RODO-2510 file (C-alpha; in nm, 4 decimals, decimal comma):
residues 405
     n   res          X          Y          Z
     1     m    -0,2379     1,2366    -2,5716
     2     l     0,0784     1,2573    -2,3665
     3     k     0,0125     1,2643    -1,9938
     4     l     0,2860     1,3468    -1,7441
     5     y     0,3130     1,3471    -1,3665
     6     n     0,3615     1,7099    -1,2693
     7     t     0,5533     1,7431    -0,9423
     8     f     0,3959     2,0865    -0,9136
     9     g     0,0514     1,9797    -0,7962
    10     k     0,1548     1,6143    -0,7656
    11     k    -0,0825     1,4725    -1,0254
    12     i    -0,0970     1,3346    -1,3788
    13     e    -0,1823     1,6053    -1,6323
    14     t    -0,2316     1,6163    -2,0081
    15     f     0,0721     1,7838    -2,1589
    16     k    -0,0001     2,1236    -2,3120
    17     p     0,3158     2,3201    -2,3947
    18     v     0,3358     2,6916    -2,3257
    19     n     0,4176     2,7490    -2,6931
    20     p     0,2862     2,4748    -2,9258
    21     d     0,5368     2,5798    -3,1920
    22     m     0,8419     2,5292    -2,9695
    23     v     0,8518     2,3196    -2,6545
    24     s     1,1027     2,4737    -2,4127
    25     i     1,2791     2,2406    -2,1708
    26     f     1,5530     2,3048    -1,9169
    27     t     1,7193     2,0209    -1,7330
    28     c     1,9621     2,0087    -1,4434
    29     g     2,2941     1,8941    -1,5799
    30     p     2,6027     1,7430    -1,4182
    31     s     2,8060     1,8827    -1,1324
    32     v     3,1443     1,8237    -1,2916
    33     y     3,3582     1,8029    -0,9809
    34     q     3,3576     1,4309    -1,0611
    35     r     3,2584     1,1931    -1,3401
    36     a     2,8928     1,1213    -1,4008
    37     h     2,7982     0,7701    -1,2824
    38     i     2,5158     0,5510    -1,4089
    39     g     2,2739     0,6988    -1,1536
    40     n     2,3316     1,0426    -1,3053
    41     m     2,3051     0,8931    -1,6532
    42     r     1,9689     0,7411    -1,5693
    43     t     1,8264     1,0909    -1,5151
    44     f     1,9861     1,2295    -1,8307
    45     l     1,8544     0,9347    -2,0334
    46     f     1,5016     0,9849    -1,9003
    47     e     1,5240     1,3455    -2,0153
    48     d     1,6596     1,2364    -2,3533
    49     t     1,3687     0,9952    -2,3958
    50     l     1,1261     1,2770    -2,3162
    51     v     1,2830     1,5064    -2,5769
    52     r     1,2918     1,2327    -2,8391
    53     y     0,9287     1,1363    -2,7784
    54     l     0,8112     1,4946    -2,8091
    55     e     0,9906     1,5076    -3,1435
    56     y     0,8318     1,1726    -3,2371
    57     l     0,4949     1,3419    -3,1790
    58     g     0,5972     1,6204    -3,4173
    59     c     0,6983     1,8851    -3,1640
    60     h     0,9923     2,1179    -3,2111
    61     v     1,1977     2,1154    -2,8916
    62     r     1,4538     2,3644    -2,7608
    63     r     1,6448     2,2337    -2,4613
    64     g     1,8991     2,3793    -2,2249
    65     m     2,1107     2,1891    -1,9735
    66     n     2,3360     2,3595    -1,7225
    67     i     2,6841     2,2446    -1,6290
    68     t     2,7860     2,3231    -1,2716
    69     d     3,1599     2,3904    -1,2898
    70     v     3,1870     2,6338    -0,9963
    71     e     3,0926     2,5087    -0,6493
    72     d     3,2355     2,4129    -0,3119
    73     k     3,2817     2,0460    -0,4052
    74     a     3,4639     2,1267    -0,7284
    75     l     3,7022     2,3618    -0,5466
    76     r     3,7785     2,0957    -0,2860
    77     e     3,8302     1,8278    -0,5509
    78     a     4,0625     2,0488    -0,7567
    79     m     4,2714     2,1179    -0,4457
    80     k     4,2789     1,7485    -0,3593
    81     e     4,3950     1,6571    -0,7106
    82     n     4,6414     1,9491    -0,7165
    83     m     4,5043     2,0907    -1,0413
    84     s     4,3216     2,4041    -1,1484
    85     l     3,9434     2,4173    -1,1267
    86     k     3,9208     2,4622    -1,5047
    87     k     4,1428     2,1656    -1,5818
    88     l     3,9415     1,9413    -1,3499
    89     t     3,6052     2,0466    -1,4859
    90     d     3,7178     2,0469    -1,8504
    91     l     3,8261     1,6834    -1,8164
    92     n     3,4939     1,5798    -1,6638
    93     i     3,2890     1,7800    -1,9157
    94     k     3,4736     1,6172    -2,2059
    95     k     3,4096     1,2733    -2,0552
    96     f     3,0427     1,3539    -1,9957
    97     i     2,9746     1,4723    -2,3505
    98     g     3,1579     1,1698    -2,4876
    99     e     2,9388     0,9357    -2,2824
   100     m     2,6239     1,1233    -2,3825
   101     k     2,7098     1,0543    -2,7462
   102     l     2,8089     0,6946    -2,6704
   103     l     2,4654     0,6338    -2,5146
   104     k     2,2991     0,8056    -2,8122
   105     m     2,1718     1,1065    -2,6185
   106     k     2,0922     1,4216    -2,8095
   107     v     2,3308     1,6961    -2,7012
   108     p     2,1108     1,9868    -2,5795
   109     d     2,0789     2,3016    -2,7890
   110     h     2,2290     2,5012    -2,5029
   111     l     2,4940     2,3542    -2,2736
   112     p     2,6144     2,6546    -2,0716
   113     r     2,8696     2,6454    -1,7932
   114     a     2,8108     2,8347    -1,4712
   115     s     3,1552     2,9940    -1,5067
   116     e     3,0401     3,1600    -1,8302
   117     h     2,7459     3,3355    -1,6608
   118     i     2,9062     3,5108    -1,3646
   119     s     2,7991     3,8612    -1,4710
   120     r     2,4383     3,7474    -1,5208
   121     a     2,4382     3,5884    -1,1740
   122     v     2,5658     3,9176    -1,0317
   123     d     2,2909     4,1119    -1,2116
   124     i     2,0250     3,8843    -1,0592
   125     i     2,1782     3,9105    -0,7122
   126     q     2,1825     4,2906    -0,7327
   127     d     1,8196     4,2880    -0,8481
   128     l     1,7225     4,0683    -0,5508
   129     i     1,9095     4,2967    -0,3103
   130     d     1,7330     4,6016    -0,4564
   131     r     1,3975     4,4283    -0,4058
   132     g     1,4811     4,3452    -0,0441
   133     t     1,4604     3,9703    -0,1054
   134     a     1,8340     3,9201    -0,0608
   135     y     2,0823     4,0902     0,1714
   136     w     2,4504     4,1182     0,2594
   137     y     2,5858     3,9509     0,5726
   138     q     2,9544     3,9333     0,6625
   139     g     3,0665     3,9601     0,3015
   140     n     2,8196     3,7069     0,1590
   141     v     2,4730     3,7510     0,0066
   142     y     2,1762     3,5454     0,1272
   143     f     1,8198     3,4917     0,0016
   144     d     1,5432     3,5239     0,2612
   145     p     1,2712     3,2689     0,1689
   146     l     1,0192     3,4485     0,3922
   147     k     1,0340     3,7422     0,1496
   148     f     0,8998     3,5230    -0,1329
   149     k     0,5288     3,4472    -0,1126
   150     g     0,4639     3,0777    -0,1582
   151     f     0,8188     2,9587    -0,0930
   152     g     0,8383     2,5786    -0,0994
   153     k     0,5281     2,5412    -0,3187
   154     l     0,6939     2,2935    -0,5557
   155     f     0,7994     2,0539    -0,2809
   156     g     0,4963     2,1292    -0,0669
   157     l     0,7038     2,2579     0,2221
   158     d     0,5228     2,3148     0,5529
   159     m     0,6269     2,6734     0,6257
   160     s     0,4800     2,6548     0,9759
   161     r     0,8012     2,4681     1,0651
   162     w     1,0139     2,7638     0,9627
   163     p     1,2188     2,8848     1,2617
   164     q     1,1478     3,2258     1,4104
   165     k     1,5163     3,2836     1,4756
   166     k     1,7284     3,3905     1,1771
   167     r     1,9428     3,1051     1,0435
   168     r     2,1821     3,1119     0,7479
   169     f     2,3252     2,8262     0,5461
   170     h     2,6636     2,9046     0,3942
   171     q     2,7491     2,6012     0,1806
   172     d     2,6488     2,5381    -0,1792
   173     t     2,5117     2,1939    -0,0987
   174     y     2,4568     1,9764     0,2057
   175     p     2,4502     1,5959     0,2282
   176     g     2,1294     1,4020     0,2737
   177     i     1,7685     1,4397     0,1675
   178     q     1,6388     1,7049     0,4054
   179     w     1,5590     2,0749     0,4238
   180     n     1,7740     2,3517     0,5637
   181     l     1,5185     2,5784     0,7272
   182     g     1,6754     2,9187     0,6880
   183     d     1,8306     3,1651     0,4430
   184     f     2,0434     3,0205     0,1620
   185     i     2,3582     3,1656     0,0126
   186     l     2,3695     3,3413    -0,3264
   187     w     2,7212     3,4870    -0,3279
   188     h     3,0438     3,3750    -0,1625
   189     g     3,2481     3,6829    -0,0834
   190     y     3,6233     3,6584    -0,1369
   191     r     3,8075     3,5515     0,1794
   192     g     4,1656     3,5828     0,0596
   193     g     4,4434     3,3535    -0,0565
   194     n     4,4260     3,1587    -0,3826
   195     e     4,0518     3,1157    -0,3637
   196     v     3,8773     3,1052    -0,7046
   197     c     3,6894     3,4304    -0,7539
   198     w     3,5794     3,6959    -1,0009
   199     d     3,5963     4,0744    -0,9832
   200     t     3,2423     4,2053    -1,0331
   201     k     3,0318     4,5115    -0,9718
   202     i     2,9309     4,3727    -0,6307
   203     g     3,2895     4,2904    -0,5382
   204     r     3,5176     3,9880    -0,5511
   205     g     3,3698     3,6461    -0,5013
   206     r     3,1842     3,3654    -0,6741
   207     p     2,8208     3,2699    -0,7273
   208     s     2,6634     2,9969    -0,5179
   209     w     2,5171     2,6840    -0,6742
   210     n     2,1567     2,7981    -0,6368
   211     i     2,1981     3,1221    -0,8333
   212     q     2,3620     2,9442    -1,1256
   213     d     2,0578     2,7835    -1,2891
   214     p     1,8661     3,1146    -1,2934
   215     s     2,1689     3,2925    -1,4423
   216     m     2,1740     3,0481    -1,7329
   217     i     1,7993     3,0164    -1,7842
   218     v     1,7389     3,3914    -1,8271
   219     d     1,9991     3,4085    -2,1032
   220     y     1,8202     3,1495    -2,3183
   221     f     1,4530     3,1458    -2,2192
   222     d     1,2510     3,4632    -2,1687
   223     k     0,9124     3,3021    -2,1065
   224     t     0,7680     3,0274    -1,8877
   225     l     0,9384     2,6962    -1,9608
   226     s     0,7129     2,4155    -2,0750
   227     i     0,9112     2,1580    -1,8737
   228     y     1,1815     2,1614    -1,6076
   229     c     1,3498     1,8297    -1,5245
   230     g     1,5955     1,6907    -1,2756
   231     g     1,6707     1,4178    -1,0278
   232     i     1,4470     1,3621    -0,7273
   233     d     1,7186     1,4898    -0,4915
   234     n     1,6837     1,8344    -0,6532
   235     l     1,3432     1,8653    -0,4855
   236     y     1,5325     1,9333    -0,1627
   237     r     1,7212     2,2611    -0,1258
   238     h     1,7459     2,3343    -0,4979
   239     h     1,4459     2,3548    -0,7307
   240     d     1,2322     2,5580    -0,4920
   241     y     1,5315     2,7895    -0,4493
   242     t     1,5683     2,8278    -0,8261
   243     l     1,1949     2,8869    -0,8636
   244     a     1,1888     3,1503    -0,5877
   245     i     1,4832     3,3378    -0,7399
   246     l     1,3420     3,3443    -1,0912
   247     e     0,9851     3,4253    -0,9912
   248     s     1,1159     3,7073    -0,7710
   249     i     1,2650     3,8844    -1,0731
   250     r     1,0234     3,7805    -1,3514
   251     p     0,6443     3,8304    -1,3532
   252     f     0,5518     3,4823    -1,4739
   253     p     0,5831     3,1192    -1,3554
   254     m     0,9190     2,9509    -1,4041
   255     a     0,7809     2,6304    -1,5584
   256     r     0,4449     2,4713    -1,6352
   257     y     0,5507     2,1092    -1,5730
   258     w     0,8138     1,9771    -1,3339
   259     l     0,9415     1,6214    -1,3804
   260     h     1,1745     1,4359    -1,1444
   261     c     1,3578     1,1066    -1,1908
   262     q     1,4020     0,8676    -0,9001
   263     h     1,7339     0,7299    -0,7759
   264     l     1,9245     0,4333    -0,9040
   265     i     2,0527     0,2232    -0,6156
   266     v     2,3103    -0,0577    -0,6131
   267     n     2,2186    -0,3895    -0,4536
   268     g     1,9643    -0,2071    -0,2394
   269     q     2,2075     0,0631    -0,1237
   270     k     2,2683     0,4237    -0,2212
   271     m     2,5581     0,4685    -0,4602
   272     s     2,8465     0,6491    -0,2897
   273     k     3,2241     0,6703    -0,2771
   274     s     3,2244     0,5750     0,0908
   275     k     3,0497     0,2452     0,0089
   276     g     3,2814     0,1837    -0,2869
   277     n     2,9855     0,0964    -0,5100
   278     i     2,9940     0,3709    -0,7748
   279     i     2,9428     0,2319    -1,1240
   280     y     3,0267     0,4111    -1,4468
   281     v     2,9221     0,3472    -1,8045
   282     d     3,2610     0,2008    -1,8905
   283     t     3,2325    -0,0311    -1,5870
   284     l     2,9395    -0,2035    -1,7580
   285     m     3,0974    -0,1961    -2,1018
   286     s     3,4121    -0,3614    -1,9641
   287     q     3,1831    -0,6464    -1,8542
   288     g     3,0802    -0,7029    -2,2159
   289     y     2,7633    -0,4952    -2,2405
   290     s     2,7107    -0,2763    -2,5466
   291     a     2,6253     0,0928    -2,5267
   292     e     2,2706     0,0077    -2,6395
   293     e     2,2365    -0,2466    -2,3593
   294     v     2,3584     0,0050    -2,1019
   295     r     2,1121     0,2622    -2,2329
   296     f     1,8325     0,0046    -2,2305
   297     f     1,9036    -0,1043    -1,8732
   298     l     1,8987     0,2568    -1,7501
   299     t     1,5704     0,3363    -1,9279
   300     y     1,3893     0,0031    -1,8802
   301     g     1,1798     0,1029    -1,5823
   302     h     0,9533     0,3901    -1,4917
   303     y     1,1462     0,7076    -1,4261
   304     r     0,9441     0,7820    -1,1097
   305     a     1,0269     0,4444    -0,9540
   306     k     1,3594     0,3620    -0,7908
   307     m     1,5773     0,1353    -1,0011
   308     n     1,8022    -0,1268    -0,8446
   309     y     2,1274    -0,2275    -1,0092
   310     s     2,2686    -0,5751    -0,9563
   311     d     2,4759    -0,8042    -1,1759
   312     k     2,1674    -1,0204    -1,2163
   313     s     1,9286    -0,7377    -1,3082
   314     v     2,1530    -0,5827    -1,5727
   315     g     2,2172    -0,9265    -1,7212
   316     e     1,8473    -1,0096    -1,7418
   317     v     1,7565    -0,6760    -1,9008
   318     a     2,0401    -0,6983    -2,1532
   319     g     1,9286    -1,0527    -2,2367
   320     k     1,5768    -0,9286    -2,3058
   321     l     1,7076    -0,6696    -2,5502
   322     r     1,9240    -0,9284    -2,7266
   323     s     1,6213    -1,1568    -2,7691
   324     f     1,4203    -0,8691    -2,9132
   325     r     1,6953    -0,7792    -3,1575
   326     q     1,7054    -1,1424    -3,2737
   327     l     1,3353    -1,1173    -3,3582
   328     i     1,4063    -0,7991    -3,5552
   329     t     1,6899    -0,9720    -3,7444
   330     a     1,4617    -1,2610    -3,8416
   331     v     1,1869    -1,0272    -3,9682
   332     r     1,4416    -0,8134    -4,1520
   333     k     1,5884    -1,1180    -4,3256
   334     h     1,2422    -1,2265    -4,4371
   335     a     1,1704    -0,8807    -4,5797
   336     g     1,4540    -0,8870    -4,8282
   337     r     1,4274    -0,5938    -5,0695
   338     a     1,0508    -0,5741    -5,0825
   339     v     0,8454    -0,2552    -5,0932
   340     p     0,7210    -0,1835    -4,7390
   341     v     0,3526    -0,2368    -4,6639
   342     e     0,1902    -0,1217    -4,3395
   343     s     0,0478    -0,4435    -4,2017
   344     e    -0,1841    -0,5005    -3,9091
   345     e     0,1189    -0,5914    -3,6981
   346     a     0,2941    -0,2633    -3,7821
   347     v    -0,0144    -0,0680    -3,6787
   348     k    -0,0331    -0,2650    -3,3528
   349     l     0,3315    -0,1917    -3,2763
   350     k     0,2931     0,1836    -3,3191
   351     k    -0,0318     0,1898    -3,1235
   352     a     0,1129    -0,0106    -2,8325
   353     f     0,4169     0,2142    -2,8214
   354     t     0,2273     0,5442    -2,8105
   355     e    -0,0346     0,4187    -2,5641
   356     n     0,2358     0,3264    -2,3132
   357     i     0,4689     0,6212    -2,3629
   358     d     0,1720     0,8582    -2,3490
   359     n     0,1138     0,7139    -2,0018
   360     d     0,3795     0,9231    -1,8245
   361     l     0,6680     0,7870    -2,0349
   362     d     0,6195     0,4208    -1,9450
   363     v     0,9203     0,2869    -2,1370
   364     k     0,9088    -0,0558    -1,9737
   365     g     0,5401    -0,0987    -2,0529
   366     a     0,6012     0,0112    -2,4103
   367     f     0,8922    -0,2245    -2,4684
   368     d     0,7147    -0,5206    -2,3096
   369     a     0,4123    -0,4587    -2,5321
   370     l     0,6362    -0,4447    -2,8416
   371     f     0,8106    -0,7651    -2,7349
   372     q     0,4785    -0,9440    -2,6898
   373     i     0,3541    -0,8409    -3,0349
   374     m     0,6818    -0,9367    -3,2033
   375     s     0,6905    -1,2743    -3,0256
   376     r     0,3473    -1,3642    -3,1644
   377     i     0,4260    -1,2813    -3,5248
   378     q     0,4448    -1,5852    -3,7545
   379     i     0,7298    -1,4644    -3,9709
   380     n     0,6890    -1,7244    -4,2449
   381     e     0,3278    -1,6197    -4,2912
   382     l     0,4235    -1,2574    -4,3593
   383     k     0,4590    -1,1193    -4,7065
   384     p     0,8052    -0,9637    -4,7537
   385     g     0,6493    -0,6173    -4,7849
   386     e     0,4639    -0,6652    -4,4565
   387     a     0,7861    -0,7720    -4,2885
   388     l     0,9594    -0,4582    -4,4118
   389     g     0,6620    -0,2507    -4,2933
   390     i     0,7194    -0,3906    -3,9447
   391     i     1,0872    -0,2970    -3,9630
   392     r     0,9993     0,0562    -4,0743
   393     a     0,7566     0,0935    -3,7807
   394     l     1,0235    -0,0234    -3,5362
   395     q     1,2840     0,2070    -3,6878
   396     k     1,0537     0,5014    -3,6281
   397     i     0,9906     0,3886    -3,2698
   398     d     1,3636     0,3463    -3,2175
   399     k     1,4185     0,7135    -3,2890
   400     v     1,2923     0,7423    -2,9300
   401     l     1,4335     0,4294    -2,7660
   402     q     1,7697     0,4188    -2,9490
   403     v     1,8357     0,0526    -2,8641
   404     m     1,7001    -0,1710    -3,1422
   405     f     1,9174    -0,1071    -3,4473
***
């Protein structure tokens, strides 16, 4: 049975979906003020592997992924590039979807943009104001975490540290991995000039980043989500905010399982523009790596462990995949046009795969186990039908991994 590490509770749990007939998943998507780099792609690929494995187990999955196309950083970037917000974000969204397909990710069933859900965000904000959980201050609207019982329960925030004096945080996001102990913004009131804004029933302005996920989730999912996913940085100043907003307006938990992917670092350092070490998918492909090898590198490791990129590490991992594919080619050639037979080796391959992936999506453990089994096979001793049975087993497994064929 599939077991997953649930950030909510911080323990491994057997996966039991809210609705066995349809597993609902929502994942934090890209902030499209810039291109997605391979660190972002690592998180999206972990989520893709999760979806594909649930389908491998026979589950029907319905997945939503938000696109953040309205936020402080996007407005600044559009101004810097002297282009409209829509033109900037459209370019980055097109690039992102193209790279999703290149890396063989399933495009989510719902891929809403924040800019398409302004009225829903306004409805939620008005509801929160009516409940006394949110309030107006100098033209903006803020959420008061002290009005939500259990605030910070996902992260495990020590609320005894909360300041007695009222503090407000006005930006959509803040740098660093830390908490802002105070009220967070829901609505940026219009300040004048050419500022991007919408005319709404609560006035002119734009929604903050933290109200955007709730505004999209309520339009597609009206019950507790089975799984909510994102990067580990979303545990600070984001997912607890989203949870508090949604659970303030709906009488049921936001999600049953919360999964978070760790960072990808570069040569031991955080990836950032200031360090000049940002790497994109096409950076690796220009070095001669295939899309399958890029996907494999970004998934070959446990999602809850930090991954380190270096020229050496990506080369070694790509080399391992090439060696594995050579084994597949040899077995495939031996099979010819025989009728497939499920051999002992085919059974071992499927068993090793599920045992490892069931263990909190251990892709590395699964692949290494497959490699070991394939390396021990005496190809010339196989009957052609047995060889084809092995290929059929691997093809089924590769519906999840998407790197072998």
